[in-house]
Backbone as a chain_set.jsonl record, in Angstrom:
{"seq": "MTKWECMICGYVYDEDAEGVKFEDLPDDWVCPECGAPKEDFEKI", "coords": {"N": [[-8.901, 7.897, -7.528], [-7.067, 6.501, -5.148], [-4.079, 7.061, -2.778], [-1.788, 5.467, -1.059], [0.425, 5.427, 2.153], [3.135, 3.78, 3.152], [3.591, 3.404, 6.805], [6.344, 2.329, 7.764], [8.116, 2.258, 6.076], [7.604, 4.762, 4.178], [7.093, 4.102, 1.601], [5.141, 4.442, -1.24], [2.035, 3.014, -2.335], [0.265, 3.812, -5.035], [-3.303, 3.647, -6.459], [-3.73, 4.864, -9.15], [-1.627, 4.306, -10.658], [-0.906, 1.387, -10.15], [-2.932, 0.154, -10.885], [-5.344, -1.216, -8.848], [-7.203, -1.517, -6.231], [-6.098, -0.465, -3.295], [-7.859, -1.997, -1.009], [-8.32, -4.096, -2.327], [-6.524, -5.95, -2.456], [-4.645, -8.847, -1.783], [-5.392, -9.858, 1.344], [-2.591, -11.16, 2.467], [-0.966, -9.625, 1.112], [2.16, -7.201, 1.208], [4.59, -4.622, 2.003], [6.122, -3.545, -1.089], [9.126, -2.488, -1.04], [9.503, -2.813, 2.223], [8.589, -5.005, 3.153], [6.233, -4.791, 4.756], [2.735, -5.325, 6.316], [-0.335, -4.703, 5.164], [-1.799, -3.422, 7.444], [-0.236, -1.176, 7.935], [-0.22, 0.471, 6.861], [-1.493, 3.739, 5.356], [-4.05, 5.708, 4.273], [-3.329, 8.568, 2.077]], "CA": [[-8.373, 6.61, -6.436], [-6.465, 6.841, -3.574], [-2.41, 6.695, -2.421], [-1.545, 4.949, 0.799], [1.812, 5.444, 2.491], [3.856, 2.761, 4.274], [4.745, 4.069, 7.544], [7.548, 2.012, 8.421], [9.608, 2.788, 5.073], [7.098, 5.491, 3.827], [6.661, 3.644, 0.678], [3.36, 5.284, -1.299], [1.306, 2.822, -3.306], [-0.923, 4.948, -6.24], [-3.539, 3.207, -7.297], [-3.891, 5.021, -10.788], [-0.56, 3.744, -11.461], [-1.102, -0.124, -9.935], [-4.517, 0.236, -11.779], [-5.787, -2.357, -8.662], [-7.904, -0.566, -5.263], [-5.831, -0.845, -1.899], [-8.532, -2.509, -0.512], [-8.53, -5.234, -3.305], [-4.925, -6.375, -2.308], [-4.812, -9.814, -1.301], [-4.754, -9.737, 2.692], [-1.219, -10.76, 2.706], [0.274, -8.926, 0.039], [3.278, -6.464, 2.055], [5.403, -3.581, 0.881], [7.816, -4.491, -1.934], [10.27, -2.028, 0.155], [10.501, -3.224, 3.552], [7.784, -5.947, 3.727], [5.392, -4.462, 5.909], [1.382, -5.555, 6.187], [-1.046, -3.851, 4.963], [-2.229, -2.538, 8.71], [0.763, -0.657, 8.425], [-0.131, 1.66, 5.522], [-2.293, 4.883, 5.588], [-4.633, 6.917, 3.307], [-2.905, 10.015, 2.196]], "C": [[-7.732, 7.355, -5.887], [-5.077, 6.038, -3.654], [-2.571, 6.559, -1.276], [-0.346, 4.594, 0.887], [2.255, 4.171, 3.022], [4.226, 3.52, 5.596], [5.747, 3.463, 8.633], [8.493, 2.516, 7.202], [8.883, 4.517, 4.246], [7.168, 5.295, 1.862], [5.367, 3.694, 0.243], [2.917, 4.064, -2.172], [-0.158, 3.969, -3.995], [-2.17, 3.474, -6.585], [-4.063, 3.177, -8.191], [-2.913, 4.205, -10.654], [-0.349, 2.323, -11.486], [-2.185, -0.731, -10.591], [-5.335, -0.962, -10.546], [-5.85, -0.914, -6.699], [-6.679, -1.671, -4.366], [-6.162, -1.787, -1.393], [-8.788, -4.019, -1.275], [-7.307, -6.105, -3.43], [-5.583, -7.702, -1.603], [-4.176, -9.856, 0.683], [-3.359, -10.626, 3.37], [0.137, -10.52, 1.984], [1.118, -8.0, 1.424], [3.481, -5.828, 1.096], [6.741, -3.674, 0.065], [8.75, -3.912, -1.39], [10.792, -2.605, 0.943], [9.407, -4.414, 3.564], [6.519, -5.923, 5.065], [3.717, -4.755, 5.299], [1.027, -4.536, 6.042], [-0.909, -3.054, 5.576], [-1.206, -1.777, 8.459], [0.971, 0.812, 7.057], [-1.503, 2.407, 5.665], [-2.647, 5.485, 4.745], [-3.637, 8.294, 3.294], [-3.61, 10.876, 0.789]], "O": [[-7.686, 8.582, -5.971], [-4.836, 4.966, -4.211], [-3.258, 7.225, -0.502], [0.176, 3.758, 0.15], [1.31, 3.464, 3.369], [5.184, 4.289, 5.512], [5.961, 3.807, 9.796], [9.536, 3.128, 7.433], [9.697, 5.33, 3.809], [7.27, 6.225, 1.062], [4.45, 3.216, 0.911], [3.715, 4.064, -3.11], [-1.104, 4.576, -3.493], [-1.721, 2.382, -6.933], [-4.766, 2.239, -8.566], [-3.327, 3.059, -10.481], [0.219, 1.81, -12.45], [-2.316, -1.935, -10.809], [-6.043, -1.761, -11.159], [-5.09, -0.048, -6.265], [-6.402, -2.862, -4.514], [-5.327, -2.649, -1.12], [-9.417, -4.926, -0.73], [-7.119, -6.868, -4.378], [-6.671, -7.725, -1.028], [-3.026, -9.874, 1.123], [-3.166, -10.71, 4.583], [1.328, -10.824, 2.04], [0.678, -8.151, 2.563], [3.098, -5.931, -0.069], [7.917, -3.814, 0.401], [9.596, -4.736, -1.043], [11.958, -3.0, 0.937], [9.665, -4.913, 4.659], [6.14, -6.734, 5.911], [3.413, -4.503, 4.133], [1.554, -3.504, 6.458], [-0.306, -2.031, 5.251], [-1.228, -1.321, 9.602], [1.82, 1.606, 6.649], [-2.513, 1.809, 6.036], [-1.749, 6.044, 4.115], [-3.282, 8.91, 4.299], [-3.415, 12.083, 0.643]]}, "num_chains": 1, "name": "protein.A"}
């Protein structure tokens, strides 16, 4: 699995820890830290 980083605040979404692939999150999902949309995340 992969990690994704919010380019706004640096929050890291860890697919292993969350148990859900980033791509499988709903389109309206936002960063839990700053509210940025999925588009503002990059694979790390």
